[in-house]
N, C-alpha and C positions, 0 to 999 in steps of 0.2 A: 255600430253602425248596422242596422238591421235591414234598410231599405238604402240603395244607392242608385243614382240615375248618372250613367255615364254618358255625357251628350258629346255628340260630333267625334267619335273615334272611327278610325279606317278599321275595322273588322278584317284580320289577316291581310292588310294592307289593300284591301278593296274599296268598295264604296263607303262613304260616309254613313255612319248609323249611330242611334241612340240604344244604349242598352240597360234594362232595368233589373237589378237585382234586389231579390227580396229573402231576407235569411240567408239559406247557404244554395241559393239557386237561381239561375237566371231564368226570369219570369217572362221577358219578352223582349225582342229586339226588332227594329224597323229602321227603315231609312230616314233620316233626319226630318223631322215635322210631318212625318206621314201620319203618327198617331198622337191623338189629344191624351197625354199622360193622365190626365184627370179623369179619364172616362172610366166606365164601370169596370171594375176588376184589374184596372191598369192604373190605379191611383199612386201617384209619386208624392202625395201629400206627406210631408214630414221626411222626405228622403234628403240624404246628403248628396248633393249635385256636384260632380266633377267634370268640369269643362276640358274635354280633351283636345279641343283646337286641331283635329286631324292627326294626333299621335296614333300610333299603332296599337291595336288590342289583339294580343294573341291568348291562347290557352295557356295555362300557367306551364312554365318550362319542368322538365323531368329529366334529371341526370341520373343515367344509369352506372356511374363510376365516381363515386366520391370517397375520400379518406376523412372521417370524422375522428379517428384515434381514440376516442373513448370507448371501452376503458383501457386505462394503462399509460397514454400518452397525453394526459391533459395539459402538459406544458406547451403541446403543439396546436391543439384544437379539442372543443368539447362536443358534444352534440348540440348544445345550446348555441355555442358561438358559430359553429358551422352551419347551423340551419339559420341562424340571423344573417350569415354571410349568403346563404343561398337564397334567403327571401329578397336581399338586396339586389340580387343579380336576376330575378323574376322567377325563380323556382318555386314551385308549390310541393315537390316531391323529390327526394333523392335516394338513391342505393347506396348504403354504406359499406364499403368493403371489410372483409373479415381478418384483415392483418393487424388485429389489435393485441392487447395484452391484458389478459388473455386472449388467445385466439378466438374468433367467433365460429368455433367447430361444434358447438353444444347447444341443445335446445335452450339452456339457461341463458347463455350468452347474448344470444340473437334475441331473446326475450328482453333482455336487460336493455340492449340498445334501441328496440322497438318502443319500450316503455318511456325510455329517455326522451325518445322523439315526440312521444305524445305529449309528455310534460312541457317540452320548449314551445310547443304552439306555433312555430314561425313556418313549419312545411312538416309535409308527412314524411317518415323515416322508414324505410324498407330494409332490413339488413340483408346482406348478402352472406351466404354460408361459406365457410371454407369447402373445398374439396377434399382435402385430406387432413388427418389429424396434425395439429399444430403447425401446418402448412409444410410438412416434411415430406410429402410426395411418396410415403410408404404405404399408408393405410387409408381407405375410405372413411372419411367424417361420419357422422350422424346425419345423413342427409335425409333420411326418411324423417326421422324425428325432428330435424329443424324445421322441415315443410309442415308436419301435422302440429306444431307449435302455435302458440297465439300470434308469433310473428308470421308466419304463412309463408317460409322462404320459398322462392322460385328460383332464383338465381343463385349460382354456386361457383365461386373463383378462390384460387390461391395467388391472386393478383399480388403482385411483387415477387412472385417465384412462379417458374413455369410448372405444370403438370407434364414432366418430360417423360416419364415412364409410360409406354404406350399402353401396357395392359390396363394401368390403374385409370388412365384418360378412357379406354375404351369401357371399363366396369362403372365409370362415373355417369356417362353418356347412357349406358343402358339403365342405370338406377334411376336417373332423372325423368327418364322417357316415361315411366310408370305414372308420374303425375303432371306431366306437361312441363316439367322444369327446363332450364337450359345451364349448360356449362359455360362461363366466360373464360377464354383462355388468356393467359399473359404468354405471348408466343416469344419465348427467349431460350434458346438451345444453350444450356448452361456450359457446355464445354467449348462451345464457339465462342463464348462471351467472356471467358476468364480473364480477368485482368482489366477489362473494357472500361474505357473513361467516356468515349465519345463515338460519333460515327465512324466507321473505317472509311477513309478515303482520303482525299490530297490533304483536308486540313488536318488531320490526325497524324498523317505522315511527316507534316511539316512541323508541327508542334511537338512530336514526339510522344503522344499520348497513345495508350493502348485503343485500338480500333475495335469497333463492334460492328461487325459485316451484316448486312443486309440479309444475307442467306441464313442468319441466325434465328431472324424472325419467320422469313418465308418458308424454311422447312418444316417448323412447327404448324405452320398454317396449312401447308400441303398435306401434312399426316392428318392432322385433325379432321379437315373436310373429307378426307377418305374415310375415317373412323366414324364421322357422323353418316356419311352415305351408307355404310356398311350396316351400321346399328340402326339406322332410321329415326336418328334422335336430331336435336337442336344443340347448334353449337355457336357461340358468340365470340368473336375476334376482339379483345381490348385494344384500344389505343395503336390501330394499325398506323405504321409510319413509313412504310417504302412502297415505291411504284412497282416492284415485284410482286408485293403481297396485293396490291390492289388487282393485277392481273390473275393472281391464282383465285382471290374470292369471287372475280368476274365470271371465270372458268366454272367455279364451283356452282355458282346460282345459274349458269346455263346449262347444266347436268341436272338441275333440279334439288341440289343438295341444300337441306334447311341450315344455312349459315347466315348469320347477321355480322356487321362490322361495325365499330366506331373508329372515329378520329378525334383526337383532341384539338382544341383551337391554337395550342402552341404549335402543333403540327401542321396547322393550316397556314401560319404566317411567318415562323422563324426559322433560320437555317443554321446549319453547323458554323458557318463563317461568323457566328457571334462568339464561338468558343474563343477566337482569338484573343479576347479580352480576359480569358482566364477567370472571368467573374462565375463563381459557383451557380449564380442564380440561374445560369443556363445550363446546368447539370441535370439531366431528367432521365427517365427510363420509360419506354425506349429514347434514345438521343435524339436530338435535332438532326434532321438529315439534310441533303441537298437541296437546291433550288429545283431541280427536276423532280423529287419526291413531291415538294411540297405543290407543284403544279398539277402532277399526276392527281395528288389527294382532293384537291380541290375538283377537278373534273370528275372524279369518282363519286365524290358527294353530291355534286349535282346531278349526275345520271342516275344517282341511286345504287351504284356498286356499293358504296359504303352507306349504311342505312341512317346513322345518327352522329351528332356530335355530342361526345361526354367529355366533362372537364378533367377527369383525372386529377380533382382537386387534392394536391398531396402539401399540407401544411407543415412546416418545420420550424422550431425555434431559432432564433438568431444565432447561437453559437455553433448549430449544425450547417449553417450555410456560409457564416463569416469566418472562413478558414481557406486553407489552402485547397485547391482544385482536388486533389487526390483523395483528401480526408472528409470533403463534402458529401453531405446526404443528397440523395437524387429526389427532384420533385419540385412543381411549382404550384402555388394556389392559383385556382382558377374560376371560381363560382361567380365572383362579382366581376369579372370582366369577358366571360365567355361570349355574352351576347354581342357585345360590341366588337369582339374580334371578327365574330361570323358577319356581323353587317359589313365591317370593313373588306374581309376578304370574299364573301360570296355575294352578298346584296349588292355593294357599291361596284362590284367588278362585272355585275350581270349575270352571274351564274345560278342564283337563286333570286326568287321572289320572296316577299314575308309569308306567302302561304306554304312557299317550300322550307322556308326557316321553321315554321309551325310543325312541318311534318318532321324535320330531322331533329327538333329539339323538344317536342312534345308528343306528337301522335306517334310517332314510331318507337321511341324508348318507352313511351307507356304500354304500347302493345308488347314490346319484346319482354319486359318484365312483369306484364300482367299489373299493371299499377291501376287498380280499380278507381273510378272516379276521376283519373287524371288523362290528360291527352284526349279530351273531349271536345266536340264543335263548340263553338261559341254561339248558342241557340237556345231558345226557350226549352225550358225542362232539364237543362244539364247543370251539373255542379258548377257553382260560382268559382272556380280556381281559374283565375285570370291574371295575365301582366300587361301593363299599359306602359308602351316604350316612345319615348320623344327620340326620333331618328334624325332630327336636325341639330340635336345638340353636339359639341365638339367640347373635349375637355382633357386635361392631362391627368395621367393615373398617378394618384399621391396614395401609397399604401397606408400612410397615417389615418386615411379616412375609411378603411376596410372595417368591416364586421369581424371578420376572420381574426382568431387570436394570433397568426402568423403573417408574416410580411414579405415571404420568398415570390414575390412577383417578377417576372421578367419585363413588365411593360411600364416600370417607375420611370416617370417623366416623359412617357411617350404619349402623344395625342391620339384618343381613339374616339370613335364616333357614338353617338347612340347613349340613352341614359333611361334606366327603368325608372319611371315616376312612382307608379302604385302597383302593387301585387297583394292579390286577393286568395285567401285560403277560405275556401266555403262559405263565400260571402264576406269574411272578416278581413279588413285592411291588414297586412302585415308591414307593408310600406305605403307612405302617404307623401306626396310631393318629394319622391327621391330620398326620404328618411325612413328609418324603422319606427313602426308605429309603437 
């Protein structure tokens, strides 16, 4: 499709418009019926016409926190299957975490992931580089070399592990400041979470499972925002999950500290009460928290204290989840359900409108990660990275329909609203009528 006319879409949930795409670019937008598309310079002759019927047209979504597993754990996911899942969920760009095998701590590994993304063609893949060699927290990785590589790495994280050494964290913040990079911290004080299996609270006490206290997250965030202030660098907080963490980030922003934060869809919807089932599908890092935390996270996302939604898409093979709770891997897949969960928890509750969703799931993550060409307005002259969403759709989640190689979703059998009907990567359809192109 070199020329596409999207007819009758609500751009960012606003007024109904027609949008003309030619090659890789949006060439014109107008209120429906305002422009004669057969006029000079705006000919839609030969264009594929998509009748949107009032569906929501958003900029392509950007995920700052995805685990694609390749290289090393292709039994869980590959760059190809992960990007197919991303496109199905409306994403045109994902940032791939560094905890692969081998770890993405060198220019060679990040370039490999970047090239695999180019080959897949379903969405852009921006590798995240490890902060420390082997994620061991002892020695800084090749941050400059990864940034200067073909992959152009701007985000660095040991996600899955915390950079718990304050000196190492300070040095990383100082290093990335030189080229405008950001350190994305997995906030988990390791000594406070030894043997932890779930959120520390009433439910963990009743179930007899090792508790993961909120302070283990909050203490690291407090330390790191102060380090960022001292150094004058950028720090990003991964998968923030507690009401206390919200207050620390809100305080830091009030001081002018350059901190951003993300929340996952599952932390916006699910609580630790689900762990009573002992179903390992609910085992995740950080753990599901309380209803009080969930409500605080929603309010913080609405008021901008939390900047973005990031999936923390964490695929695992069946055998790593179909086992007893203590032995199960932590993590959930999320790329294909993220927008639906955000619609349910934020849009249908009145906390965000669709323009707000576009900000939290496209504009802001693209800005934080320096994702060139993504998170751009839906207007003439901009890259045609777009997603079309039917908000009236209601459907029961069936993981058998997923494009991801893994099926570890906490939403199986749950009815969720909304469906991505079309995704466009630089004007090329990757999803058409809800199916991969």
